[in-house]
N, C-alpha and C positions, 0 to 999 in steps of 0.2 A: 504494500500500500504506500503510495507516494505521500510526500509531506503535505501537499495541498489537500488531498482527500482526508488526511488525518485532521487537519485544521477544520475542515468543513464539518466532519462528524462531531468533533468536540463542540463546535459552535452550535450545532443543532441540538446536541444533548443538553447544553447549558440552557438554551431557550426552553426546552421541555421541562427541565428541572426547576428553573427559576421563574418561569412565566407560564405555569399551567393555566389554561383558560378559566377565567372567572373563579379562581380559587380564593376563598376568603383569607384575609391576612391573619385573622384569629377565629377560632371555631365559635366564639361567643358572639361575634358580630352578625346580627341579622342581615339577610340579603337586602332588605329594604333600606338599610342604613349604610350600604356600600355602593360604590360606583366603580366600574372597570374602565380604565384608560388603556385602550389598545394602541400600541406603538408599532409601526412597521419596522421590520428587522433590518436596520441599517448598520448597527454596530453590535458588538457582543452583548450578551445578557448582563454581565457584570458592569460593563461600561454604561449600559442603559440605566441600570439601577442607580449607579452613582451619579450620573448626569441629571436624571430627571426627577429625583426625589424632591428637590425644592419646588418643582412645578406641581407635583402631587400635593404637597403641603399647602400650596397657595390655593389650589382648587378645593381642598378640604376646608380651608378657612372660609372660602366664599360660600360653600354649599352646606357646611355642617355635616358632611358625610365622609366616611373613610374611602380613600381612593386606592384601588388595587391596580398595580402596574402589570399589564399582560402583553404578550406578543404572539408570534406564530413562527413556525420553523422556516417559512419562506414567503416570498411576496404573494404568490397566488393563494396560499392558505390564508394569509392575512386579508386579502381582498374578499375571499369567500366568507370568512368569519364576519367581516364588516357588513357584507350584504345580508347575512343571516341575523344580524342584530345581536351578536354575541358580546359586543362592547357597548358601553353607555356613551363614552367619549372616545375620540381617536386623535392621535398625533400622527398625521399621515402625509404621504407625498402628494404633490399637486394633481397629478393625473389620477391617482387613486381617489382623491377628494372630489375631483370633477365627476368621476364615474359614480361615486357614492351619492352625490347630490342629485344628479340627473336621473339615475336609475332607481335609487332606493330612498330618496327623500331626506338624506342627511342634511343637517342645518349648519350654517356658517357660524364660527366663533371669531377666530383671529388667524393671522398668518405671521410667520417669522419675518423679521427684517432681513435675515440672511438669505441670499439667493443661491439657487443650484447652478453650479458650473462643474465641468469635469476637468481634471488635471491628469496628464499622462506622465508617469514616472519611470525612470530607468536607474540602474545602479551607476554610481559615480564613474566607474571605469568602463562603462559601456561605450561602444563605438557609435551608437545611435545619437545623432545630433538634431535631427528633424524628422517630421512625419514620413517623408519620402524614403527614409532609411529603414522603415519598418517592414517592408515587403519580405515575406519569408520568415518573419519572427513569430514568437509566441506572445500573446497578450492575455493577461488575466483580468477578469471583470467580476464585480460583485453579484450582479444579476442582470440577465438580458432584458428584463422588463423594467429596469430602472431608467430614470431620465439620464442619469450619469452615463450608462451604457449607450443610450440612443444619441447623446451628444458626441461621445467619442466616436461612435460608428459614423456619424455624419461628417465629422472632421476628417476621418480617414477616407471616406468615400469621396469627399471633395478633392482629395489628392490622388484619386484613382486606385485606392487600395480597398479591396472588398474583404470583409471579415469572413472567415470560414473557407475562403478561396485563396486569398493572398496571404492570410495570417491564420494561424491556429488560435482558437479561442478556448481559454480555460475558465470555467465558471466556478466561483467560490461561494461560500455561505454568506459572508458579510464583506463590507468594504475594508474592514480591518484586515481580513485575510488577504486582500489584494496586495496591500503594502507588504505584508509578511512574505508572500510568495515571491515578489520581486527581490526583496532583501535576501532571501535564501537562494536566489538564482534559479528558481523553478519556472520562471517566465522572464522574457526579455523586457517586458514593459507592462505596466498596470494602469488601469483607468479607475480613478477613485474621485469622490467629491472633494472640492476645495475645502469643504467643511472639515474633513479629516486632515488633509495636507497642511492647511493653515493653522490647525489646532493640534499641537503635538502632545496634548495630554492623552491622546488616544494611541500614540505610537512612541516607543522609547527613543531616547536620544541617539543611540547607536544606529537605529534604522534611519532616523532623520539625517544623520551625517553621511550615511552610505548611499542615499538616493538623491536624485536631482530631477527637476521638472524640465521637460522639453516642450510642452505645449499646454495651453489653458484655453478652454472654450469661453465664449461669452455667457454670462448668466442668462438662464432661460425662464425661470419661474422661482417662486419662494421655495426654500428647502422644505418647509413644514407648514401644514395647515392644522389647526385645531377645529374639530367639528363635533357636533352633538347628534345623537340618534334621532330619528323621526319622532319618537315618542316624547322627547324632551319638551316641557312646557316653556312658554315664552318668558315667564318670569325668571326661570332658571337660566335661559339663554342670556338674558340681560345681565344677570348677576355675574355670569362667567365672563362676558365681554368686558364689563366694567372692571372686574378684578384683574383680568389678564392685561388689559391695556394700561392699568396703573401699576402693574408689577414692577416695571422698570424704575419707578419712583421710590422704591424701598431698598434698604441695604441688601436684603436677601435677593431681591430681583437683580440688582446690579451685579452681584456675584454670580448668579445663575447665568445671566446673559453673557458675561465675560467668559466663564468656563465652558459653556455650551456652544459659544459662538453663534447663538441664535440672533444676537444683536439687539432685538427688540420684538415686541408683539405689536402688530398694526391691524387696522380694520381689514376685513376680508371682503373685497368688492368684486363686481362683475368682471373687471379686467383681469384680476388675478385668477379667477376661476377659468376664464377663457385661456389663460396661458398654459393650463394643463391639458387643454383639449387636443393639441396635436400628438400627444403621447398616449392617449387613452387606448388606441387600437391594440397595443401590445398586451393589454389586460384582457382583451376580448378573445384572444387566440387560445386554442386548445394546446395543452402541453404536448 
C-alpha cells in the first residue's frame, strides 16, 4: 500500500471516529437541545475540531443550544447527507451551497470573506518552473468535485494540458494530504486551496520550506458558506446572521478569523450564490 493510500485511509477513519453523524456530545443532552453543524471534509478531522470550535461556541451562545460538529468521509457523502437533512446547519463550499439552496431549500446565513483560489505546489528542487513543464507529470488533488480541482484543471487546460491524458491524477482524502504527498515525493505537483498554503498552521514548517508555489489561480467564489436547513424558522435565521456578522467585533472572533483565515463573515447575497453555479455540475454526476 503506497503512502498516499495510507494517508487517505487514516483521514477517512478519523472522520468516522471523530465526526459520527448526529452523535450527541453527551448522552444526557436531549436531541431537541442540540444542533448539528455539518462541515464539508476539506481538512483532517483533528484540524477541523481545533479550527472550528470557536465558531460552534458562538452559535451556541446565539441559539442557546449545544452544537455538535459533524462531517462525512467524502464530498458526495456530504452532499447526500445535506440533501437528506441530516444536518441543522452547514459550513459548506459555494457550489454545494448553491445546489442545497436551489434543490433542497436550504437558507442563507453568511459567507466567508476569504475567497477560493487554487495554488499549484512542487518541491523546492523540482525542475518544474511553469505550467507548461507539467506534461507527463503526476498531480495530486484533494477531490475532483472540489472548486480547487476545477480551477487547477482549467488553468492546465488553458495551457493545452489535459488531466488524465497528459498528466496522471492522484486523488487524496483531504487537501492536507495533497501537501503531504508532494512533500514525500509521491507526486510531482499538488493542487490545494490558498487557504491551506497561506495558513501554515495546517502544515508543518519542514513541509513549508520544502515546497514552492509555481502558479495561483484567480479567486472564484467564497471559500465557505454558512447555511441553515429548510426547517429553520426565520427568527433563528436572524439571530444567526446577527451573531455571525458581529463575531469579528469580539476578541474571540478576531482570533478565530486570524487562525482560520476565514477573514470575516459577510452577508450572503445573490451574486455570491451565482458564483457557485458554474461548478454545480460536478455534484450532479454519478460516481
